[in-house]
C-alpha positions in Angstrom: -50.3 54.5 51.5 -51.7 57.2 53.5 -55.5 57.0 53.2 -57.5 56.3 56.0 -58.4 52.7 54.7 -54.9 52.3 53.9 -54.0 53.0 57.6 -56.2 51.6 59.1 -55.2 47.9 57.6 -51.9 48.7 59.1 -53.1 49.4 62.7 -55.0 46.0 62.4 -52.4 44.1 61.7 -51.1 41.6 64.3 -47.3 42.5 63.5 -47.4 45.8 64.0 -49.3 46.1 67.1 -46.8 43.1 68.3 -44.5 46.1 68.0 -45.7 49.1 69.1 -42.7 51.4 70.2 -43.3 52.9 73.4 -43.3 56.7 73.9 -40.0 58.3 73.7 -40.7 60.9 75.3 -44.1 60.0 78.4 -43.0 56.1 78.1 -47.0 55.3 77.1 -48.0 52.5 75.7 -50.6 53.8 73.5 -50.2 56.0 70.4 -52.5 56.4 67.1 -50.4 55.8 63.6 -51.3 58.5 61.4 -49.1 58.5 58.7 -47.0 55.8 56.3 -43.8 56.2 55.2 -41.2 53.9 52.6 -38.5 55.2 52.2 -36.0 54.9 49.3 -32.9 53.9 50.4 -29.5 51.7 49.5 -30.8 47.7 49.4 -27.9 47.7 52.0 -28.9 50.2 54.5 -29.4 48.6 57.7 -32.2 51.0 60.1 -35.9 50.7 59.4 -37.0 52.6 56.3 -40.7 51.4 56.7 -42.4 52.8 59.8 -45.2 54.8 60.7 -45.4 58.0 62.3 -47.4 57.9 65.7 -48.6 60.3 68.1 -48.9 59.3 71.8 -52.4 59.8 73.0 -51.2 61.3 76.9 -48.5 63.5 75.5 -49.2 64.0 72.1 -45.4 63.7 71.2 -45.1 61.7 67.0 -42.2 59.5 66.9 -41.4 56.8 64.1 -42.7 53.7 65.1 -39.2 51.8 64.6 -38.3 48.6 65.6 -36.2 48.0 69.3 -34.0 45.1 67.8 -32.5 47.0 65.6 -29.2 47.8 66.2 -28.7 51.6 65.6 -25.4 51.7 67.7 -23.7 49.7 65.4 -24.5 51.7 62.6 -23.4 55.1 64.3 -20.5 53.6 65.2 -19.4 52.8 61.7 -21.0 56.4 60.9 -18.2 57.8 58.5 -17.9 53.9 57.2 -13.7 54.6 57.0 -11.3 54.3 59.7 -9.1 57.5 57.7 -9.6 60.2 59.5 -10.8 63.0 57.5 -13.3 65.9 58.2 -14.5 68.9 55.6 -16.7 70.9 57.3 -19.1 72.9 55.1 -19.8 76.4 55.5 -23.3 75.8 56.9 -21.6 73.8 59.3 -19.5 76.5 60.4 -22.5 79.0 60.7 -25.2 76.9 63.0 -21.9 75.7 65.1 -21.3 79.5 65.3 -24.8 80.0 66.5 -24.4 77.1 69.5 -20.9 78.3 70.6 -22.8 82.2 71.3 -25.7 80.8 72.9 -23.8 78.7 75.1 -21.6 81.5 75.6 -24.6 83.9 76.7 -26.2 80.9 78.5 -23.4 79.0 80.8 -20.6 79.3 80.1 -18.9 81.1 82.9 -15.7 79.8 83.4 -12.9 78.3 81.1 -12.0 75.7 83.9 -15.5 74.4 82.9 -16.0 70.5 82.8 -17.5 69.7 79.6 -18.9 66.7 77.7 -20.1 66.8 73.9 -22.0 63.5 73.9 -23.1 62.6 70.2 -20.4 64.8 68.8 -19.2 63.2 66.1 -16.1 65.4 64.9 -16.6 67.3 67.6 -17.2 70.5 65.7 -18.2 72.3 69.1 -15.6 71.1 71.0 -12.8 71.7 68.7 -14.1 76.0 68.9 -14.4 75.5 72.8 -11.0 74.2 72.3 -10.0 77.2 69.7 -11.7 79.6 72.7 -9.0 79.1 75.8 -11.7 76.2 77.4 -9.3 73.5 78.6 -11.4 70.7 80.2 -13.2 68.9 76.9 -14.4 65.4 76.5 -15.8 63.7 73.6 -18.0 61.1 73.4 -19.2 59.2 70.4 -19.9 55.6 69.0 -17.8 56.0 65.8 -14.0 55.3 67.2 -12.9 57.5 63.9 -14.6 60.5 64.8 -12.6 59.7 68.4 -9.8 58.9 67.0 -9.2 62.5 65.1 -10.4 64.2 68.3 -7.5 62.7 70.2 -4.1 63.4 67.9 -6.3 67.1 68.3 -5.9 67.0 71.7 -9.7 66.5 73.4 -10.2 63.2 75.4 -12.6 60.6 73.6 -15.1 58.1 74.9 -16.4 55.6 72.6 -20.1 55.1 74.3 -23.4 56.8 73.4 -25.4 58.1 75.9 -27.9 55.0 76.7 -24.8 53.2 78.6 -24.2 53.5 81.4 -21.1 54.5 82.8 -20.1 54.2 86.0 -16.7 56.2 85.4 -18.2 58.9 84.0 -20.8 59.9 86.9 -20.3 63.1 88.9 -18.0 64.2 86.5 -19.2 67.3 84.4 -20.4 71.0 84.4 -21.6 70.7 80.8 -23.3 68.5 79.1 -23.6 68.8 75.4 -26.6 66.7 73.6 -26.5 68.5 69.5 -28.9 66.6 67.7 -28.7 63.8 69.6 -31.8 62.8 71.1 -34.0 63.2 67.4 -31.9 59.9 66.9 -32.0 58.2 70.1 -34.4 55.2 71.2 -34.6 55.0 74.2 -33.7 59.0 74.9 -35.2 58.1 78.5 -32.7 56.3 79.4 -30.0 58.6 78.1 -30.9 61.4 80.0 -31.1 59.0 83.1 -27.4 58.3 82.5 -26.6 61.8 81.6 -28.2 62.8 84.8 -25.8 60.6 86.6 -22.7 62.5 84.8 -23.4 66.2 86.1 -21.8 67.7 88.9 -24.2 69.0 91.5 -25.4 72.1 89.6 -24.2 70.7 86.3 -26.3 72.0 82.8 -27.3 70.3 80.4 -27.4 72.0 76.6 -29.7 70.3 74.1 -30.0 71.3 69.9 -33.0 69.5 68.4 -34.4 70.4 65.1 -37.6 72.3 66.2 -41.0 70.3 64.7 -43.3 73.2 64.9 -40.8 75.1 61.6 -40.1 71.9 59.6 -43.6 73.0 57.2 -41.4 76.8 57.2 -38.1 76.0 56.2 -38.4 72.9 54.3 -36.7 72.1 51.5 -39.7 69.9 49.6 -42.5 68.4 51.4 -41.9 65.3 54.5 -38.3 66.3 54.2 -37.6 65.7 57.4 -38.6 62.6 57.9 -36.0 60.2 56.8 -34.4 56.8 58.6 -32.6 58.6 61.5 -34.3 60.6 63.5 -36.9 58.8 64.6 -38.4 61.4 67.6 -39.8 64.7 66.4 -39.8 67.9 69.5 -41.7 70.4 70.0 -40.9 72.7 72.5 -43.4 70.9 74.6 -42.7 67.4 74.1 -38.9 68.5 74.9 -40.3 70.1 78.3 -42.1 66.8 78.7 -38.6 64.7 78.2 -37.0 67.0 80.5 -39.6 66.9 83.2 -37.1 66.4 86.1 -35.1 69.4 84.8 -35.9 73.2 85.2 -35.4 75.3 81.5 -33.6 78.2 81.8 -32.5 79.4 78.8 -33.9 78.7 75.5 -34.1 80.0 71.6 -35.3 78.9 68.2 -33.7 80.1 65.3 -34.6 78.8 61.7 -32.4 80.5 58.8 -30.3 77.3 57.1 -32.1 74.7 59.1 -34.8 75.3 62.1 -32.9 74.5 65.3 -34.4 74.7 69.0 -31.5 75.5 72.2 -32.7 75.4 75.5 -30.0 74.9 78.8 -32.0 73.0 81.8 -30.7 72.5 85.1 -31.5 69.5 87.3 -34.3 69.8 89.4 -36.0 67.5 92.4 -39.2 67.9 91.3 -41.1 66.5 88.7 -43.5 68.0 86.4 -46.9 66.7 85.7 -47.2 66.1 81.6 -48.5 68.7 79.5 -50.6 67.3 76.5 -49.8 69.2 72.5 -51.4 67.5 69.1 -48.1 67.8 67.3 -48.9 65.4 64.5 -50.3 68.8 63.4 -46.8 69.7 62.5 -45.8 66.7 60.6 -49.2 66.8 58.3 -48.6 70.4 57.7 -45.1 69.5 56.7 -46.1 67.1 54.3 -49.4 68.6 53.1 -48.4 72.7 53.1 -45.6 74.2 50.7 -43.0 77.3 51.1 -41.7 79.8 48.8 -38.9 77.3 48.8 -40.4 74.2 48.5 -42.8 75.1 46.0 -39.9 75.9 43.5 -38.1 72.8 44.1 -41.4 70.8 43.1 -42.1 72.9 40.3 -38.2 72.2 38.9 -39.2 68.0 39.6 -42.4 68.0 37.4 -40.3 70.6 34.6 -38.2 67.8 34.5 -40.9 64.9 34.5 -41.4 64.4 30.8 -39.7 61.3 29.5 -36.5 63.1 29.4 -32.8 60.5 30.4 -31.4 62.2 33.3 -28.3 60.8 35.5 -28.0 61.9 39.3 -25.5 62.7 40.5 -24.5 62.6 44.0 -25.9 59.9 46.4 -27.0 61.2 49.9 -29.3 61.1 52.5 -30.6 63.8 51.0 -31.4 62.6 47.9 -33.0 59.2 49.8 -35.2 62.1 50.7 -35.9 63.9 47.5 -36.8 60.3 45.7 -39.1 59.4 48.9 -41.1 62.0 49.3 -41.0 63.8 45.9 -42.1 62.6 42.2 -38.0 62.8 41.8 -38.1 58.9 41.7 -41.0 58.7 39.0 -38.4 60.7 36.4 -36.5 58.2 33.7 -33.3 57.5 35.5 -30.3 55.7 33.7 -27.3 56.3 35.9 -26.8 57.2 39.6 -23.5 58.4 40.0 -21.2 59.8 43.0 -17.4 60.5 43.5 -17.1 58.6 46.7 -15.4 55.2 46.1 -18.2 53.9 49.6 -20.9 55.1 47.4 -19.9 53.3 44.4 -21.7 49.5 44.2 -24.6 50.2 46.6 -27.8 50.1 44.7 -31.1 52.1 44.7 -34.2 51.2 43.1 -32.4 48.5 41.4 -29.3 51.3 40.0 -26.5 50.6 41.1 -24.2 54.1 41.9 -21.4 54.1 39.2 -18.3 56.1 39.1 -18.9 59.8 37.3 -16.7 58.4 34.2 -19.8 56.2 33.1 -21.3 60.2 31.9 -18.6 60.0 28.8 -20.8 58.3 26.6 -24.0 59.6 28.1 -26.2 62.3 26.9 -29.2 63.3 28.7 -29.5 65.9 31.4 -26.7 65.7 34.8 -29.5 66.7 37.9 -27.8 68.0 40.5 -30.0 67.6 44.2 -28.2 68.5 46.7 -27.0 72.3 47.5 -24.2 71.6 49.6 -22.2 69.8 47.1 -23.6 71.6 43.6 -20.1 73.7 43.2 -18.0 70.8 43.7 -19.6 68.3 40.8 -19.9 71.6 38.3 -16.8 71.8 39.1 -16.0 68.1 38.3 -18.0 68.1 35.6 -16.1 71.0 33.8 -12.6 68.9 34.1 -14.3 66.0 32.9 -15.8 68.2 30.0 -18.4 67.3 29.7 -21.4 69.1 27.7 -24.2 67.8 29.1 -27.4 70.2 30.1 -26.7 70.6 33.8 -30.1 71.0 36.5 -30.0 71.8 40.1 -32.8 71.5 42.2 -31.7 73.5 45.2 -30.6 77.3 44.1 -30.5 78.4 40.6 
């Protein structure tokens, strides 16, 4: 539904007009919807999965036009889906965290006595690394009680909450506040930054890390990969500077290995800067329409098995939802969705119930593994079960 006539119909819909989201970067009330996304997701999902992608008329930032009435805090408050305190770190997460810590050490970690908060930290990989390096005044802030419990049991102070909530007890408390892959999730990042500013001590700094919009096309494993239901704001460097127009940027880098990241350090400023327009929709359209070398191989692999053969998808995750949404994967002859995670079993996607892997014991079709991180563990489970099916990994060889 992305032809000019179809988008025009959406724009003229009275309900759409009444629920136009203000720009999360500059608070302008006028924006232009230029692309529509209808995600394939579990039927039980509470977040909005049908939305337009809009470009702000004033600053050019791009964002999802989603409903403010949906409670994103409750969604992230139960993000782990369990009170069980377990956390497994992938090699990719370790590598990206190492890049974060190295940037922080270079740019702003001047003393082991700094009071540091990581807001939206989940299980606190960055805080844990800083603790191992001798930093002692560390605080975790996250809406997920399981994550805060985990960190408290591992010697890091924690608060259940998020940056969009005022906290008088945190005002003038921190030398450094870390916002690592947080602002892209927030409905009102301006409100969060207003609170963050109050929580900083005089001379305090803010570290921000985000997916780099300008690198989406170059790094995405398939077209549209970066557009889903959790990330509702997309930042170029210009959009970030417009958002942080009451701060001054002192350090900046962008990297594209494994995942495209933008990293920056900001000081609070007394002078508000002028908004600078940049049409960021160009990055969105390029990420949907132009293949890179990796995405070309993935799309060719999907096309090669779109021949009517029966397949089972093993591994259900947000990565798979993206694939089903943005590629022809959903058009394949999918007979089973399986996953070893009991929390996912029983949910329904495309009318198919996610089942235990045991259901494949009498299945003769191909097994398709979508994700890269889980591929080796799934292949090990297939061998353990003694399955002789043809196995196809969409990511990698």
